[in-house]
Steps between C-alpha positions, in 0.01 A plus 500: 500500500425858419715662228753756628349770279162454666655517847678822402182649352304424818772650721519814286121537499488467880775761539325738260172463692677576829682803360171642365343482847555743786574210735814485712524118514452236231278197575775241559674715761174605667423158647858470629476825698210388720705320767759781543214750521328287764817492710571873469375745761246758395290536191634390160348546156574459132322498168525207263417484132296183557336348806548127447341201666847406625531840670163474675577142604832610653322778688240256633770251606714757682191628686438144626839491675575859600294763684485731198228631269533587133261698285478431126365797305414383151371199311681183399691534171489881522734763641459557872644602833608275786502650850626339820296654780705620797407320815 
């Protein structure tokens, strides 16, 4: 397995990267917010420090089952904004 020191270093590096950004949500939470956003009424939006493949996959999947549209403003592996379009 991976040494504990390496795990700690990776976690600290990820936190430092997030804190340096102007984003409101870190990447692991971002993909978990898609379903609650889809179920909420009205427009929702947040910025994330990294648009991940997991995030865009979750958005695609939710759009297959619910009558909702999301807009991803930004490129994969970069900071960006996620918007749930009202309607």
